[in-house]
C-alpha angles and dihedrals in degrees: 000000000000124000090213121114106263115226125192107208121190115188125147094199098088094199094051092040092053091046093051093044094051092046094051092045088053086055090057100261123137103232130193110193121205126185097211141019097254092057091045092054091049091051090049090053092048100046142030116250135183100207138016129209113190130186107217100215105058133142123251094015125013126224095258091053091048092050091049091055093045092052090057089069105020122039096173112048109106116248124195120188126215118198147154088222118099101173116128093233091055091053091048090051089053091055092042092059092051106274120155097201141003128212124192119215131276099049136151122256089231092057091049090052092047092051093047092050092046092052092046092052090053093044105039133034110260089358095294137090114266104258108169122064142179104217107185102298093340124100110210127190113188096189094049091040092227138133122196113207122173089348091305118118120215124192113220126213116241094261092043088051096048092046093047090048090056090048091051093047090050097042093121090057142008126305104225110232097222093045091052091050092051093046098047105024100025094231135054096216124140097261093050087048091057089048092052091051088057091052092047088053090052092050090049089055090052094051093046086090089062121089093201108038129074133168109220132192114232104205114243093358116058139258140326130203103219119203111199121211 
């Protein structure tokens, strides 16, 4: 795993997309470039990202439609729109669907970088997603994919790690079953649901060594990470 900020970039202009991707990579970001909105939404459902840059005018699925879908499962990840449109109504629509900022083409790379960094500073501590946690008596490192329980370190698989991360981030509430499936498996179908149940069972076995942490089923809704006093 990389400790770089992970950016999902959707831009159908291949020249501009490649230019933006290379520039941001040179600035130490981990960039996934997609050429249309449908691919971008699929990548979002398959992986965890820290920041999203969406071109508005894209084939198959436009940036506003992608943002609308993303906001159904993630209300916090920063979204910045890129567009050739400059009309006031278009900008308002961008904010209405959950965008954090809006840049009109043409723009300078330096301004894009400055806006991304400014949004990250507002959104994440020290400009990066929180990645280390104390969960009851468990030490959890998302980037290293490890949990330390009773002085014993356990390496998680990628899916175990992503599922445990969602449990930790939702520990004050309930992790919705369908949202977890979409975030980690990309689809909430029956077979993925059975797979997730297997992974939940594995995670329960890991936390059995803890005296303060329990993973509970919430009937008809999902899961809850319970921290005992």
